[in-house]
LUMKOLLO-41240 format. One record per residue (C-alpha): residue in one letter; z, y, x. Coordinates in steps of 0.05 Angstrom, whole numbers, padded with zeros to 5 digits, always signed. Each point is the difference from the previous one (the first is absolute). Last residue first. Layout:
<recs>
AZYX...
</recs>
This chain:
<recs>
L+00086-00289+00157A-00047-00024-00054P-00070-00029+00008E-00050+00029-00050A-00024-00035-00063V-00069+00014-00026P-00020+00054-00050E-00033-00031-00062G-00075-00010-00012D+00007-00075-00006T-00037-00011+00066G+00051+00045+00036L+00000+00075+00000V+00026+00039+00060R+00048+00054-00026V+00060-00033+00032R+00056-00041-00031R+00076-00001-00002P+00027-00046-00053L+00026+00020-00069N+00064-00041-00009R+00060+00045-00013V-00033+00056-00040E-00046-00052-00032P+00059-00041-00025F+00042+00056-00032C+00075+00001+00017L-00011+00050+00056A-00014+00055-00051I+00069-00011-00031I+00034+00010+00068T-00037+00066+00009V+00020+00022-00070I+00074-00012+00014L+00003+00035+00068V-00035+00062-00026V+00047+00003-00061L+00061-00003+00046G-00023+00059+00042C-00015+00044-00060A+00067-00017-00032L+00037+00021+00064M-00036+00067+00001A+00019+00013-00073N+00072-00020+00013H+00004+00050+00057I-00033+00057-00039G+00045-00006-00061V-00007-00045-00060L-00028+00045-00055R-00017+00062+00039R-00036-00041+00053F-00037-00038-00054P-00022+00065-00032E-00026+00025+00068A-00035-00064+00022I-00031-00016-00068L-00063+00041+00007L-00012-00013+00074G+00006-00075-00011L-00045+00005-00061P-00052+00035+00043G+00001-00060+00047M-00013-00049-00056C-00076+00001+00008I+00005-00001+00076S-00009-00073+00017G-00042-00018-00060F-00048+00057+00013A-00003-00014+00075D-00016-00074-00010Y-00048+00017-00056S-00032+00049+00048A-00003-00052+00055V-00036-00047-00049R-00049+00056-00015G-00014+00015+00074L-00006-00073+00018A-00051-00018-00054E-00063+00000+00044P+00039-00030+00058P+00021-00063-00039V+00077-00006+00000E+00035-00053+00042T-00008+00027+00070Q+00007+00074-00012M+00058-00014-00046T+00034-00045+00051T-00009+00052+00055M+00028+00055-00044W+00062-00041-00019Q+00016-00025+00070V-00005+00070+00030T+00038+00034-00057F+00056-00052-00002T+00014+00008+00074E+00002+00075-00009F+00047-00001-00060G+00048-00051+00031F+00004+00035+00067G+00013+00066-00035M+00057-00032-00039F+00028-00030+00063V+00002+00068+00034A+00030+00029-00064A+00058-00048+00009V+00013+00030+00068V-00003+00070-00030V+00049-00021-00054V+00049-00023+00054S-00004+00068+00035I+00009+00036-00067P+00067-00034-00010F+00001-00045-00063S+00015+00037-00065L-00011-00060-00047G-00060+00034-00033L-00029+00017+00067M+00008-00073+00020A-00035-00024-00064M-00060+00045+00014P-00002-00023+00073I+00000-00074-00021G-00054+00000-00053A-00059-00001+00046F+00023-00057+00045L-00018-00051-00054L-00072+00023+00012V-00001-00047+00059S-00006-00060-00047T-00061+00029-00036A-00041+00004+00064A+00020-00070+00023R-00017-00031-00067I-00064+00040-00003P-00021-00022+00070Y+00010-00076-00008K-00018-00030+00068P+00028+00062+00034R-00045+00038+00049W+00045+00041+00044V-00036+00032+00059L-00015+00072-00019S+00048-00005-00059V+00061-00002+00046F-00021+00065+00035V-00013+00030-00069G+00069-00018-00025I+00033+00033+00060V-00038+00064-00015A+00021-00005-00074G+00072-00007+00021L-00004+00064+00040G-00029+00035-00061E+00056-00023-00045G+00050+00024+00051A-00036+00066-00001L+00008+00004-00075V+00075-00012+00006M+00005+00052+00055S-00041+00049-00041W+00052-00007-00055A+00054+00021+00049G-00039+00060+00024P-00021+00021-00070G+00070+00015-00024G+00070-00013+00027L+00017-00069-00028E+00038+00016-00064E-00036+00048-00047E-00068+00009+00034A-00004-00073+00022L+00019-00024-00069K-00052+00046-00031P-00053-00024+00050G+00017-00073-00016L+00003+00006-00076V-00067+00035-00011G-00061-00029+00037H+00033-00053+00042A+00045-00033-00053A-00040+00014-00063Q-00067-00011+00033F+00025-00063+00035M+00027-00029-00065M-00066+00011-00035V-00037-00025+00062L+00040-00065-00002V-00014-00010-00074A-00074+00008+00010F+00004-00042+00063A+00024-00059-00041A-00059+00008-00047V-00048+00006+00060C+00030-00062+00031V-00010-00040-00064W-00070+00028-00013L-00027-00017+00069W+00033-00067+00012Q-00025-00024-00068R-00073+00014+00015S-00045-00001-00061R+00031+00065-00024F-00030+00042+00056E-00071-00027+00002H-00005+00005-00076W+00029+00071+00002G-00053+00021+00050G-00055-00026-00045R+00030+00035-00060L+00003+00066+00038Q-00072-00009+00022T-00022-00011-00072F+00041+00061-00019L-00038+00045+00047G-00069-00028-00016E-00037-00045+00048T-00061+00027+00037L+00030+00026+00065N+00051-00056+00007N-00055-00051-00009E-00036+00029+00061N+00060-00015+00045P+00025+00063+00034M-00035+00039+00055V+00037+00004+00066R+00007+00072+00023P+00015+00000+00074L+00063+00037+00024Q-00006+00071+00027T+00020+00031-00067T+00067-00035+00008L+00016+00044+00060A-00004+00064-00041A+00043-00030-00055G+00054-00019+00051C+00001+00070+00028V+00008+00029-00070Y+00056-00050-00012L+00036+00028+00060S-00007+00069-00029G+00035-00023-00064A+00061-00023+00039I+00003+00066+00038I-00003+00038-00065M+00057-00043-00028T+00042+00016+00062L-00013+00074-00009G+00027-00003-00071G+00059-00046+00013G+00036+00046+00048F-00012+00020+00072F+00061-00023+00040V+00032-00053-00045V-00065-00019-00034C-00036-00007+00066T+00055-00045+00027G-00003-00044-00062G-00076-00005+00007A+00005-00015+00075V+00046-00059-00012M-00039-00027-00059G-00066+00016+00033I+00015-00036+00065L+00020-00063-00037R-00056+00004-00050A-00051+00014+00054F+00026-00060+00040S-00005-00042-00063T-00069+00027-00019G-00029-00016+00068M+00030-00070+00002A-00021-00012-00072L-00071+00013+00020W+00009-00047+00058S+00029-00053-00047N-00056+00006-00051G-00051-00010+00055Q+00040-00058+00030Q+00003-00032-00069L-00074+00010-00011L-00023-00024+00069H-00035-00065-00022A-00038+00038-00054P-00028+00053+00046V+00028+00070-00012I-00043+00058-00025E-00020-00019-00071P+00063-00043-00006I+00043+00063+00012I-00039+00045-00048G+00021-00039-00062T+00075+00007+00008I-00008+00073+00022S-00040+00017-00063P+00047-00034-00048Y+00060+00035+00033I-00030+00070+00001A-00031+00006-00069A+00064+00012-00041S+00028+00047+00053A-00050+00054-00021L+00025+00000-00071G+00072+00005+00024G-00016+00058+00045L-00031+00038-00058A+00062-00015-00041A+00045+00032+00052A-00040+00065-00002P-00001-00001-00076V+00076-00011-00002L+00020+00053+00051L-00033+00059-00035Y+00020-00011-00072L+00066-00026+00027E+00021+00068+00025A+00039-00011+00065R-00033+00057+00039D+00038+00014+00065L-00064+00029+00032L+00005-00051+00056L+00011-00055-00051L-00062+00023-00038V-00041+00000+00065G+00024-00071+00016I-00019-00024-00070S-00070+00027+00011I-00004-00033+00069W+00021-00066-00031S-00052+00002-00055T-00057+00023+00044A+00015-00057+00049L-00003-00049-00057V-00069+00025-00019A-00025-00007+00072Q+00028-00071+00006A-00032-00021-00066I-00067+00027+00022G+00003-00038+00066L+00021-00065-00035V-00057+00002-00051R-00050+00014+00056T+00027-00057+00043R-00002-00047-00060P-00075+00009-00013F-00004+00002-00076R+00011-00051-00056D+00055-00045+00028A+00045+00057+00024L-00016+00041-00063V+00020-00060-00044G+00065-00006+00039G+00015+00074-00010F-00012-00011-00074L+00057-00050+00000T+00044+00049+00037A-00011+00059-00047V+00058-00009-00048V+00050-00021+00054E-00021+00056+00047P+00003+00050-00057L+00072-00021-00015T+00023+00001+00073Q-00009+00073+00018A+00023+00030-00065L+00061-00046+00002L+00017+00024+00070V-00006+00072-00024A+00043-00012-00062S+00053-00039+00038L+00006+00056+00051T+00006+00054-00054W+00050-00036-00043E+00064+00024+00035T-00027+00070-00006A-00038+00041+00051N+00008+00076-00001S+00018+00012+00073L-00041-00057+00027R+00044-00045+00043L-00010-00064-00039I-00075+00012+00001G-00006+00004+00075F+00051-00055+00008A-00041-00051-00039L-00069+00024+00020A+00013+00006+00074V+00041-00065+00004P-00054-00040-00037S-00060+00036+00032F+00005-00007+00075A-00013-00075-00003F-00064+00011-00039G-00026+00047+00053L+00013-00051+00054M-00030-00053-00046N-00064+00039-00005L-00004+00010+00075T+00009-00075+00011R-00054-00016-00052A-00049+00047+00033T+00014-00027+00070L-00006-00073-00022L-00064+00013-00039I-00031+00035+00059L+00022-00055+00048Y-00029-00052-00047N-00067+00035-00002R-00003+00007+00076S+00015-00074+00011S+00032-00016+00067L+00068+00004-00033L-00016-00061-00043E-00027-00044+00056T+00058+00017+00047G+00052-00014-00054A-00031-00068-00015T-00006-00017+00074G+00075-00004+00010T+00054+00030-00045Y+00054+00011+00053R-00048+00018+00055L-00031+00049-00049L+00067+00031-00015P+00015+00008+00075G-00068+00034+00010L+00002+00046-00060I+00052+00047+00028P-00018+00008+00074H-00075-00017-00013R-00021-00052+00051R-00018-00050-00054T-00045+00052-00033R-00040+00007+00065Q-00010-00075+00004P-00020-00004-00073S-00054+00053+00013Q+00001+00066-00036T-00043+00030-00054S-00013-00070-00025S-00059-00019-00042D+00007+00003-00074D+00027-00057-00043T-00027+00002-00070M+00008-00047-00059
</recs>
C-alpha cells in the first residue's frame, strides 16, 4: 500500500473554495485522502473517464438512430457488439488485474477504449451505418472495458489506507457522480448542436487524458503466486473466493437481472420512447441528468453513513431503480420521471460505495481483481440478452408495457435478494485482521 507525500498542505486544501466546504463536512479523512498525490491522480483520471462515459450513451444512441441508412436493429446490434465481448472477457480481465501491475492494465484498457469510441465517432460523422464497421469498433471497446472494473477495484486498496476505504470510494464516487451529471447534460446538448459523431470523439478524448494520468500512478507488483499459477488455476481460486460468500453471489445474481432490465429500458426502449413521444434527446438527457443528480446526493450520504449491515442497506436502496422504468411505462409526466430518476441515481451510487468497500474489506487483496471480475461478469452477463429481447418484446406488448415490465422485475428481484441471511446480516468490518485472521468489526453510524 502506498501513500505518497502531499503536494499541498491540509491547511491549504481546507481553504480551497470548492474542496474546503466538502472537507469540513467529511473531517480529517477527506483532508488525509486529498493530501495524497497518488489519490488525487486516481481521482482526476477516474473523473475524466466518467465524464467521457457519460457523454457516450446519448451520443451513441441518437447518433446511430439518426444515421441515414440505419435500420431499427442497428442500435441493438452495436450495443450487443459492445457488451458481449465485455461479458466474455471480464473474467480474464480479473486475472490480468491480479497478475500484472493494475495501474498498467488500467492505462492500456483506457487507451483501447478511447480508440474504440473515437473510431465510432468518425463513422458517425461520415454517416456510415455499415455494421461491418461499427460492430468491430464497438467490440474493441467492450474488450477494453472488461479490465477496467477489476483494475480499479484492486488499485484503491493499494493507494488508500484501510481505515479510509469507504471515504476513498466515496470521494471517487463524488468525482464520477459530478462528471456523470455534467456529462449527461453536456452530452445531450452536444448531440443536439453538433451530432453524435463529434460527441463520441470528445468522449474518447477524455479517456485518452485519463490514460495519460494513470501512467503517473505507482506500479505495485502482484503477489508472487499470481505470477506462477496457471490461468485456469487462478480462475478457480477466484471462483472459490466468490462462491464461498453468499452475500456476493446472491447480490450479483440479482444484479444480473437488474442489468438485463436496465439495458433493455435505458439502452433501447427509453431512447426510442423519448424519440417517438417525449421530444428526442433533450427529454432523455433530463432523465439521465436526474439520475446523475441523485448519484451526487448518494455520494454525500456515503461519505458519512456507515450502516451496521452495509449489504442490507445497499440492496434496500436498489428498490428505487425500478420506479422510473415503471413510470415511463405508465406515461407519467416527464418531470415526475426525472424526480424518480434522482432516487434511482441515489440508490445506485449508495449501493456502489457500500458494495466496493465491503468487497475490498472481505476479500483477500491477492484475489480482489478476480473476485471483482466474477462480480462484473455475473452482473453484466445477462445485459446482452436485455438488448436482444428489447425490440421483439416492444413489438409484442408495446413500448409502454415493456418499460413497465422492466420496472416490476427490478423491484421483485431486489426483494428476493433481501430474503437471504448474509445479505441482511453481514456486519460492517475493516481490513484490520484480528487474532483469527478475519477482518474486525467496525462501529456503525
